[in-house]
N, CA, C and O atoms as a DFTB+ gen file, in Angstrom:
580 C
 N C O
     1  1     -11.623      15.711     -36.235
     2  2     -12.066      15.898     -34.866
     3  2     -11.323      17.112     -34.300
     4  3     -10.106      17.230     -34.440
     5  1     -12.056      17.985     -33.677
     6  2     -11.407      19.112     -33.009
     7  2     -11.600      18.959     -31.503
     8  3     -12.599      18.405     -31.045
     9  1     -10.651      19.446     -30.762
    10  2     -10.726      19.322     -29.301
    11  2      -9.916      20.431     -28.661
    12  3      -9.135      21.120     -29.316
    13  1     -10.123      20.584     -27.363
    14  2      -9.312      21.510     -26.582
    15  2      -8.952      20.830     -25.269
    16  3      -9.740      20.060     -24.718
    17  1      -7.781      21.115     -24.786
    18  2      -7.337      20.614     -23.482
    19  2      -7.443      21.779     -22.512
    20  3      -6.917      22.862     -22.770
    21  1      -8.125      21.551     -21.396
    22  2      -8.359      22.617     -20.437
    23  2      -8.189      22.079     -19.013
    24  3      -8.150      20.865     -18.811
    25  1      -8.089      22.957     -18.044
    26  2      -7.973      22.492     -16.657
    27  2      -9.218      21.704     -16.237
    28  3     -10.342      22.058     -16.592
    29  1      -8.995      20.643     -15.485
    30  2     -10.106      19.825     -14.997
    31  2     -10.599      20.296     -13.642
    32  3      -9.877      20.959     -12.898
    33  1     -11.817      19.950     -13.338
    34  2     -12.431      20.261     -12.053
    35  2     -12.350      19.020     -11.158
    36  3     -12.011      17.941     -11.646
    37  1     -12.649      19.146      -9.883
    38  2     -12.727      17.944      -9.034
    39  2     -13.739      16.927      -9.571
    40  3     -13.527      15.720      -9.451
    41  1     -14.827      17.405     -10.157
    42  2     -15.821      16.506     -10.750
    43  2     -15.236      15.773     -11.960
    44  3     -15.492      14.585     -12.158
    45  1     -14.444      16.497     -12.771
    46  2     -13.782      15.867     -13.915
    47  2     -12.837      14.767     -13.428
    48  3     -12.803      13.673     -13.990
    49  1     -12.087      15.063     -12.397
    50  2     -11.143      14.088     -11.841
    51  2     -11.886      12.828     -11.399
    52  3     -11.443      11.715     -11.685
    53  1     -13.001      12.995     -10.711
    54  2     -13.793      11.848     -10.254
    55  2     -14.324      11.051     -11.442
    56  3     -14.328       9.821     -11.405
    57  1     -14.772      11.738     -12.496
    58  2     -15.275      11.044     -13.677
    59  2     -14.168      10.291     -14.397
    60  3     -14.376       9.165     -14.850
    61  1     -12.986      10.904     -14.508
    62  2     -11.850      10.239     -15.139
    63  2     -11.524       8.953     -14.382
    64  3     -11.312       7.904     -14.989
    65  1     -11.485       9.043     -13.055
    66  2     -11.190       7.872     -12.223
    67  2     -12.269       6.805     -12.399
    68  3     -11.952       5.625     -12.547
    69  1     -13.527       7.204     -12.385
    70  2     -14.628       6.247     -12.542
    71  2     -14.572       5.557     -13.910
    72  3     -14.804       4.352     -14.011
    73  1     -14.271       6.311     -14.939
    74  2     -14.190       5.705     -16.276
    75  2     -13.028       4.720     -16.389
    76  3     -13.163       3.663     -17.005
    77  1     -11.891       5.069     -15.794
    78  2     -10.755       4.147     -15.816
    79  2     -11.076       2.885     -15.013
    80  3     -10.737       1.778     -15.432
    81  1     -11.726       3.050     -13.864
    82  2     -12.128       1.880     -13.074
    83  2     -13.085       0.990     -13.868
    84  3     -12.972      -0.235     -13.825
    85  1     -14.013       1.592     -14.582
    86  2     -14.962       0.815     -15.384
    87  2     -14.225       0.034     -16.478
    88  3     -14.536      -1.130     -16.728
    89  1     -13.266       0.665     -17.118
    90  2     -12.475      -0.033     -18.129
    91  2     -11.673      -1.169     -17.493
    92  3     -11.680      -2.293     -17.995
    93  1     -10.985      -0.875     -16.394
    94  2     -10.157      -1.878     -15.717
    95  2     -10.979      -3.054     -15.215
    96  3     -10.460      -4.166     -15.116
    97  1     -12.233      -2.838     -14.900
    98  2     -13.092      -3.904     -14.369
    99  2     -13.249      -5.057     -15.351
   100  3     -13.609      -6.163     -14.949
   101  1     -12.986      -4.815     -16.626
   102  2     -13.014      -5.899     -17.614
   103  2     -11.893      -6.904     -17.353
   104  3     -12.016      -8.082     -17.689
   105  1     -10.815      -6.436     -16.759
   106  2      -9.617      -7.250     -16.561
   107  2      -9.378      -7.579     -15.089
   108  3      -8.917      -8.670     -14.756
   109  1      -9.692      -6.637     -14.221
   110  2      -9.511      -6.826     -12.777
   111  2     -10.904      -7.051     -12.201
   112  3     -11.604      -6.114     -11.818
   113  1     -11.280      -8.321     -12.155
   114  2     -12.665      -8.673     -11.836
   115  2     -12.921      -8.866     -10.353
   116  3     -14.067      -9.052      -9.944
   117  1     -11.878      -8.824      -9.541
   118  2     -12.036      -9.037      -8.104
   119  2     -11.102      -8.084      -7.378
   120  3      -9.883      -8.252      -7.423
   121  1     -11.663      -7.089      -6.713
   122  2     -10.831      -6.127      -5.999
   123  2     -11.555      -5.661      -4.736
   124  3     -12.778      -5.746      -4.624
   125  1     -10.771      -5.175      -3.809
   126  2     -11.320      -4.680      -2.546
   127  2     -10.277      -3.797      -1.874
   128  3      -9.086      -3.874      -2.175
   129  1     -10.742      -2.970      -0.973
   130  2      -9.850      -2.127      -0.184
   131  2      -9.940      -2.563       1.270
   132  3     -10.966      -3.085       1.707
   133  1      -8.858      -2.347       2.018
   134  2      -8.914      -2.556       3.459
   135  2      -7.945      -1.605       4.146
   136  3      -7.010      -1.096       3.528
   137  1      -8.180      -1.376       5.416
   138  2      -7.298      -0.503       6.189
   139  2      -7.161      -1.055       7.607
   140  3      -7.999      -1.820       8.083
   141  1      -6.096      -0.650       8.253
   142  2      -5.795      -1.041       9.631
   143  2      -5.362       0.204      10.391
   144  3      -4.731       1.093       9.819
   145  1      -5.695       0.274      11.673
   146  2      -5.314       1.418      12.503
   147  2      -4.698       0.937      13.810
   148  3      -5.022      -0.145      14.301
   149  1      -3.814       1.746      14.362
   150  2      -3.264       1.533      15.701
   151  2      -3.663       2.742      16.526
   152  3      -3.400       3.880      16.138
   153  1      -4.302       2.495      17.673
   154  2      -4.716       3.572      18.575
   155  2      -4.161       3.321      19.969
   156  3      -3.982       2.174      20.381
   157  1      -3.897       4.383      20.676
   158  2      -3.434       4.232      22.057
   159  2      -4.627       4.079      22.990
   160  3      -5.773       4.046      22.542
   161  1      -4.354       3.984      24.289
   162  2      -5.418       3.748      25.267
   163  2      -6.440       4.888      25.334
   164  3      -7.553       4.684      25.818
   165  1      -6.084       6.072      24.862
   166  2      -7.016       7.210      24.822
   167  2      -7.788       7.270      23.511
   168  3      -8.652       8.127      23.332
   169  1      -7.474       6.356      22.593
   170  2      -8.141       6.358      21.307
   171  2      -7.452       7.199      20.255
   172  3      -7.966       7.346      19.146
   173  1      -6.288       7.758      20.587
   174  2      -5.555       8.586      19.621
   175  2      -4.942       7.703      18.537
   176  3      -4.392       6.640      18.824
   177  1      -5.044       8.150      17.314
   178  2      -4.483       7.414      16.189
   179  2      -2.964       7.526      16.210
   180  3      -2.412       8.625      16.144
   181  1      -2.296       6.384      16.303
   182  2      -0.835       6.343      16.288
   183  2      -0.291       5.990      14.911
   184  3       0.845       6.325      14.577
   185  1      -1.107       5.313      14.120
   186  2      -0.656       4.929      12.793
   187  2      -1.733       4.173      12.056
   188  3      -2.782       3.845      12.611
   189  1      -1.454       3.901      10.793
   190  2      -2.420       3.149      10.012
   191  2      -1.877       2.780       8.655
   192  3      -0.829       3.258       8.219
   193  1      -2.620       1.917       8.004
   194  2      -2.253       1.413       6.693
   195  2      -3.525       1.304       5.862
   196  3      -4.553       0.834       6.349
   197  1      -3.451       1.737       4.611
   198  2      -4.553       1.575       3.662
   199  2      -4.007       0.812       2.469
   200  3      -2.924       1.117       1.971
   201  1      -4.763      -0.185       2.008
   202  2      -4.294      -1.039       0.925
   203  2      -5.437      -1.375      -0.027
   204  3      -6.613      -1.264       0.319
   205  1      -5.066      -1.782      -1.217
   206  2      -6.009      -2.201      -2.237
   207  2      -5.594      -3.570      -2.746
   208  3      -4.428      -3.783      -3.079
   209  1      -6.546      -4.505      -2.809
   210  2      -6.280      -5.811      -3.399
   211  2      -6.941      -5.867      -4.763
   212  3      -8.145      -5.646      -4.899
   213  1      -6.134      -6.164      -5.769
   214  2      -6.620      -6.395      -7.122
   215  2      -6.186      -7.797      -7.506
   216  3      -4.994      -8.079      -7.629
   217  1      -7.176      -8.686      -7.696
   218  2      -6.919     -10.094      -7.974
   219  2      -5.992     -10.659      -6.902
   220  3      -6.377     -10.719      -5.734
   221  1      -4.782     -11.074      -7.269
   222  2      -3.896     -11.705      -6.283
   223  2      -2.743     -10.811      -5.854
   224  3      -1.697     -11.302      -5.430
   225  1      -2.930      -9.508      -5.961
   226  2      -1.883      -8.549      -5.609
   227  2      -2.458      -7.476      -4.682
   228  3      -3.516      -6.910      -4.959
   229  1      -1.757      -7.202      -3.586
   230  2      -2.154      -6.124      -2.683
   231  2      -1.142      -4.994      -2.808
   232  3       0.066      -5.216      -2.732
   233  1      -1.643      -3.795      -2.998
   234  2      -0.809      -2.598      -3.042
   235  2      -1.041      -1.805      -1.765
   236  3      -2.174      -1.449      -1.440
   237  1       0.046      -1.529      -1.043
   238  2      -0.042      -0.656       0.124
   239  2      -0.079       0.765      -0.410
   240  3       0.902       1.260      -0.965
   241  1      -1.227       1.417      -0.236
   242  2      -1.387       2.779      -0.716
   243  2      -0.750       3.778       0.237
   244  3      -0.094       4.729      -0.190
   245  1      -0.949       3.552       1.548
   246  2      -0.415       4.447       2.581
   247  2      -0.034       3.635       3.805
   248  3      -0.757       2.718       4.195
   249  1       1.095       3.964       4.413
   250  2       1.485       3.437       5.714
   251  2       2.060       4.612       6.476
   252  3       3.023       5.240       6.038
   253  1       1.462       4.904       7.622
   254  2       1.874       6.067       8.408
   255  2       1.959       5.702       9.874
   256  3       1.081       5.025      10.409
   257  1       3.034       6.161      10.527
   258  2       3.162       6.063      11.982
   259  2       3.519       7.455      12.475
   260  3       4.442       8.086      11.961
   261  1       2.778       7.935      13.481
   262  2       3.014       9.267      14.044
   263  2       4.451       9.370      14.551
   264  3       5.006       8.398      15.064
   265  1       5.045      10.546      14.406
   266  2       6.447      10.720      14.776
   267  2       6.756      10.256      16.189
   268  3       7.774       9.598      16.404
   269  1       5.914      10.578      17.154
   270  2       6.157      10.203      18.547
   271  2       6.034       8.715      18.813
   272  3       6.445       8.242      19.873
   273  1       5.470       7.959      17.857
   274  2       5.267       6.523      18.036
   275  2       6.235       5.691      17.195
   276  3       6.173       4.462      17.214
   277  1       7.114       6.344      16.468
   278  2       8.049       5.613      15.606
   279  2       9.123       4.921      16.436
   280  3       9.439       5.343      17.549
   281  1       9.678       3.849      15.872
   282  2      10.739       3.115      16.547
   283  2      10.240       2.124      17.580
   284  3      11.044       1.550      18.315
   285  1       8.931       1.907      17.658
   286  2       8.350       0.995      18.638
   287  2       7.783      -0.271      17.992
   288  3       7.149      -1.082      18.667
   289  1       8.007      -0.437      16.701
   290  2       7.545      -1.632      16.017
   291  2       6.133      -1.557      15.456
   292  3       5.615      -2.558      14.962
   293  1       5.496      -0.382      15.524
   294  2       4.119      -0.265      15.041
   295  2       4.034      -0.432      13.517
   296  3       3.118      -1.083      13.016
   297  1       4.980       0.148      12.790
   298  2       4.975       0.008      11.338
   299  2       5.133      -1.446      10.922
   300  3       4.432      -1.922      10.029
   301  1       6.056      -2.153      11.573
   302  2       6.258      -3.569      11.272
   303  2       5.015      -4.373      11.617
   304  3       4.634      -5.278      10.875
   305  1       4.380      -4.050      12.739
   306  2       3.164      -4.767      13.139
   307  2       2.040      -4.529      12.137
   308  3       1.319      -5.462      11.784
   309  1       1.885      -3.297      11.679
   310  2       0.864      -2.991      10.675
   311  2       1.140      -3.748       9.378
   312  3       0.229      -4.330       8.788
   313  1       2.384      -3.739       8.942
   314  2       2.736      -4.424       7.704
   315  2       2.543      -5.934       7.834
   316  3       2.033      -6.570       6.912
   317  1       2.942      -6.513       8.964
   318  2       2.727      -7.950       9.196
   319  2       1.244      -8.296       9.135
   320  3       0.850      -9.281       8.512
   321  1       0.424      -7.468       9.795
   322  2      -1.021      -7.719       9.808
   323  2      -1.616      -7.583       8.415
   324  3      -2.501      -8.349       8.035
   325  1      -1.121      -6.589       7.642
   326  2      -1.604      -6.417       6.268
   327  2      -1.211      -7.620       5.407
   328  3      -1.989      -8.057       4.559
   329  1      -0.017      -8.149       5.620
   330  2       0.404      -9.337       4.866
   331  2      -0.475     -10.530       5.219
   332  3      -0.853     -11.306       4.341
   333  1      -0.799     -10.679       6.496
   334  2      -1.712     -11.753       6.907
   335  2      -3.073     -11.592       6.230
   336  3      -3.648     -12.559       5.730
   337  1      -3.580     -10.359       6.222
   338  2      -4.874     -10.083       5.595
   339  2      -4.800     -10.338       4.091
   340  3      -5.741     -10.869       3.501
   341  1      -3.694      -9.963       3.482
   342  2      -3.512     -10.196       2.050
   343  2      -3.546     -11.699       1.746
   344  3      -4.205     -12.127       0.798
   345  1      -2.842     -12.490       2.544
   346  2      -2.856     -13.948       2.349
   347  2      -4.269     -14.495       2.514
   348  3      -4.725     -15.322       1.724
   349  1      -4.957     -14.019       3.555
   350  2      -6.321     -14.475       3.813
   351  2      -7.228     -14.196       2.624
   352  3      -8.150     -14.960       2.338
   353  1      -6.959     -13.097       1.938
   354  2      -7.764     -12.703       0.786
   355  2      -7.246     -13.287      -0.525
   356  3      -7.740     -12.942      -1.598
   357  1      -6.245     -14.175      -0.440
   358  2      -5.757     -14.875      -1.625
   359  2      -4.652     -14.188      -2.396
   360  3      -4.361     -14.577      -3.527
   361  1      -4.025     -13.171      -1.811
   362  2      -2.963     -12.458      -2.517
   363  2      -1.665     -13.263      -2.512
   364  3      -1.383     -14.012      -1.576
   365  1      -0.895     -13.095      -3.562
   366  2       0.402     -13.754      -3.681
   367  2       1.569     -12.797      -3.520
   368  3       2.708     -13.227      -3.338
   369  1       1.291     -11.496      -3.587
   370  2       2.378     -10.520      -3.456
   371  2       1.850      -9.192      -2.924
   372  3       0.660      -8.888      -3.002
   373  1       2.781      -8.418      -2.381
   374  2       2.494      -7.066      -1.898
   375  2       3.392      -6.107      -2.687
   376  3       4.557      -6.405      -2.949
   377  1       2.839      -4.969      -3.053
   378  2       3.571      -3.912      -3.738
   379  2       3.457      -2.631      -2.931
   380  3       2.456      -2.409      -2.250
   381  1       4.484      -1.785      -3.005
   382  2       4.417      -0.465      -2.374
   383  2       5.496       0.413      -2.956
   384  3       6.399      -0.065      -3.644
   385  1       5.400       1.698      -2.679
   386  2       6.473       2.610      -3.057
   387  2       6.701       3.588      -1.926
   388  3       5.812       3.841      -1.113
   389  1       7.903       4.135      -1.884
   390  2       8.281       5.060      -0.823
   391  2       9.298       6.056      -1.370
   392  3       9.943       5.797      -2.386
   393  1       9.435       7.170      -0.710
   394  2      10.427       8.172      -1.074
   395  2      11.633       8.043      -0.155
   396  3      11.532       7.493       0.941
   397  1      12.765       8.550      -0.604
   398  2      13.995       8.429       0.183
   399  2      13.892       9.133       1.530
   400  3      14.613       8.765       2.457
   401  1      13.030      10.123       1.673
   402  2      12.862      10.797       2.962
   403  2      11.853      10.076       3.847
   404  3      11.613      10.502       4.976
   405  1      11.266       9.001       3.359
   406  2      10.318       8.224       4.139
   407  2      11.022       7.004       4.733
   408  3      11.745       7.139       5.720
   409  1      10.826       5.813       4.151
   410  2      11.274       4.620       4.864
   411  2      11.833       3.496       3.994
   412  3      11.477       2.339       4.216
   413  1      12.697       3.782       3.009
   414  2      13.186       2.661       2.205
   415  2      13.919       1.596       3.026
   416  3      13.739       0.406       2.771
   417  1      14.730       1.989       3.995
   418  2      15.446       1.018       4.830
   419  2      14.502       0.146       5.636
   420  3      14.773      -1.036       5.844
   421  1      13.406       0.714       6.088
   422  2      12.399      -0.040       6.831
   423  2      11.850      -1.181       5.976
   424  3      11.742      -2.312       6.450
   425  1      11.506      -0.899       4.732
   426  2      10.945      -1.933       3.859
   427  2      11.984      -3.000       3.525
   428  3      11.648      -4.179       3.408
   429  1      13.242      -2.591       3.370
   430  2      14.311      -3.576       3.174
   431  2      14.344      -4.553       4.353
   432  3      14.435      -5.765       4.158
   433  1      14.271      -4.023       5.568
   434  2      14.317      -4.863       6.780
   435  2      13.094      -5.755       6.927
   436  3      13.155      -6.777       7.611
   437  1      11.987      -5.387       6.297
   438  2      10.762      -6.187       6.381
   439  2      10.694      -7.254       5.290
   440  3       9.677      -7.931       5.147
   441  1      11.765      -7.404       4.528
   442  2      11.808      -8.451       3.518
   443  2      11.291      -8.048       2.151
   444  3      11.073      -8.908       1.298
   445  1      11.090      -6.762       1.926
   446  2      10.654      -6.291       0.617
   447  2      11.881      -6.102      -0.272
   448  3      12.957      -5.741       0.204
   449  1      11.705      -6.350      -1.565
   450  2      12.791      -6.243      -2.530
   451  2      12.535      -5.038      -3.433
   452  3      11.479      -4.915      -4.053
   453  1      13.522      -4.161      -3.488
   454  2      13.419      -3.000      -4.365
   455  2      13.572      -3.472      -5.805
   456  3      14.549      -4.143      -6.139
   457  1      12.613      -3.127      -6.658
   458  2      12.700      -3.545      -8.051
   459  2      12.802      -2.372      -9.015
   460  3      12.893      -2.569     -10.226
   461  1      12.787      -1.171      -8.494
   462  2      12.919      -0.026      -9.381
   463  2      12.933       1.263      -8.590
   464  3      12.685       1.282      -7.384
   465  1      13.224       2.322      -9.286
   466  2      13.226       3.613      -8.637
   467  2      13.611       4.713      -9.597
   468  3      14.091       4.469     -10.704
   469  1      13.388       5.924      -9.145
   470  2      13.780       7.113      -9.881
   471  2      14.488       8.011      -8.878
   472  3      13.915       8.407      -7.862
   473  1      15.750       8.327      -9.181
   474  2      16.510       9.144      -8.242
   475  2      17.451      10.055      -9.028
   476  3      18.316       9.563      -9.753
   477  1      17.301      11.335      -8.901
   478  2      16.295      12.011      -8.088
   479  2      14.938      11.999      -8.777
   480  3      14.829      11.860      -9.995
   481  1      13.897      12.152      -7.941
   482  2      12.529      12.149      -8.452
   483  2      11.836      13.453      -8.076
   484  3      11.376      14.200      -8.940
   485  1      11.769      13.713      -6.779
   486  2      11.179      14.964      -6.265
   487  2      12.324      15.813      -5.738
   488  3      12.813      15.576      -4.634
   489  1      12.753      16.790      -6.508
   490  2      13.923      17.554      -6.093
   491  2      15.098      16.599      -5.962
   492  3      15.439      15.898      -6.915
   493  1      15.710      16.567      -4.806
   494  2      16.856      15.679      -4.570
   495  2      16.451      14.297      -4.090
   496  3      17.310      13.429      -3.936
   497  1      15.159      14.066      -3.849
   498  2      14.692      12.816      -3.242
   499  2      14.349      11.763      -4.293
   500  3      13.827      12.074      -5.364
   501  1      14.658      10.508      -3.958
   502  2      14.336       9.390      -4.827
   503  2      12.997       8.770      -4.468
   504  3      12.513       8.919      -3.346
   505  1      12.407       8.080      -5.419
   506  2      11.201       7.285      -5.192
   507  2      11.547       5.856      -5.576
   508  3      12.126       5.608      -6.633
   509  1      11.179       4.896      -4.685
   510  2      11.577       3.506      -4.850
   511  2      10.359       2.590      -4.782
   512  3       9.414       2.843      -4.035
   513  1      10.400       1.526      -5.574
   514  2       9.294       0.591      -5.712
   515  2       9.715      -0.770      -5.172
   516  3      10.807      -1.257      -5.464
   517  1       8.830      -1.379      -4.376
   518  2       9.140      -2.621      -3.674
   519  2       8.083      -3.686      -3.931
   520  3       6.924      -3.380      -4.211
   521  1       8.510      -4.953      -3.827
   522  2       7.610      -6.099      -3.917
   523  2       8.024      -7.113      -2.861
   524  3       9.197      -7.219      -2.506
   525  1       7.052      -7.844      -2.374
   526  2       7.314      -8.975      -1.479
   527  2       6.391     -10.104      -1.901
   528  3       5.170      -9.950      -1.923
   529  1       6.987     -11.241      -2.234
   530  2       6.210     -12.427      -2.559
   531  2       5.738     -13.046      -1.250
   532  3       6.534     -13.260      -0.336
   533  1       4.444     -13.331      -1.163
   534  2       3.882     -13.912       0.043
   535  2       3.879     -15.429      -0.075
   536  3       3.633     -15.980      -1.148
   537  1       4.150     -16.083       1.019
   538  2       4.083     -17.540       1.022
   539  2       2.651     -17.963       0.812
   540  3       1.724     -17.252       1.199
   541  1       2.464     -19.119       0.199
   542  2       1.124     -19.613      -0.098
   543  2       0.349     -20.038       1.129
   544  3      -0.877     -20.138       1.082
   545  1       1.047     -20.293       2.238
   546  2       0.365     -20.771       3.431
   547  2      -0.404     -19.638       4.091
   548  3       0.138     -18.548       4.278
   549  1      -1.670     -19.883       4.450
   550  2      -2.425     -18.854       5.173
   551  2      -1.838     -18.682       6.565
   552  3      -1.209     -19.603       7.085
   553  1      -2.031     -17.519       7.177
   554  2      -1.505     -17.302       8.525
   555  2      -2.160     -18.287       9.506
   556  3      -3.325     -18.660       9.360
   557  1      -1.380     -18.688      10.495
   558  2      -1.891     -19.603      11.505
   559  2      -1.969     -18.887      12.842
   560  3      -1.177     -17.991      13.134
   561  1      -2.925     -19.294      13.638
   562  2      -3.048     -18.756      14.979
   563  2      -1.934     -19.316      15.838
   564  3      -1.449     -20.415      15.569
   565  1      -1.507     -18.578      16.887
   566  2      -0.482     -19.114      17.777
   567  2      -0.918     -20.468      18.318
   568  3      -2.082     -20.666      18.668
   569  1       0.030     -21.396      18.382
   570  2      -0.270     -22.719      18.917
   571  2      -0.619     -23.731      17.855
   572  3      -0.652     -24.930      18.132
   573  1      -0.888     -23.260      16.601
   574  2      -1.171     -24.201      15.526
   575  2       0.128     -24.606      14.862
   576  3       1.047     -23.793      14.772
   577  1       0.231     -25.850      14.389
   578  2       1.467     -26.328      13.797
   579  2       1.464     -26.443      12.370
   580  3       2.469     -26.840      11.781
C-alpha cells in the first residue's frame, strides 16, 4: 500500500470527525448536546456553558463568564444548573478540563476532583483534568423533601 500524508482542508476535518462519530456510535449509543446562557436585562450575553452527554457521562466542553461579570457567582450557577441537567438526563459524572490561566481553583471549590494534568503544557501553563461524581438523586424543586 502506498500513501501520502498531506495538509487537510476544513472539509477533510469535518469528514474525519464524522467518520470517528460513526465508529463511536457502535459503542456510545445515546448522546446529546446541551448549552446554557446567562444574559443581563438588555439581553447581553454574560456567560454560558456547552456540554456533551455520552451515555452516563457529561463533559463540559466550554464554560465562559465575561470578565466584567466574574466574581458574582454566575460560573457556579451555570455549573450547578448543568449538573442538575446532567442528573435529569441520567448522567453519573461530569468531566472537564481547564488551563492554569483559567479556573482550576474555581473547579476545586465546586467539588470537582483533579485526576490528572500536564504541567507545563502550553508554554509555562498547565492543563488539568477534573471529575465530579453526581449523586443518584434527581434535582428537587424548592420546597420538596
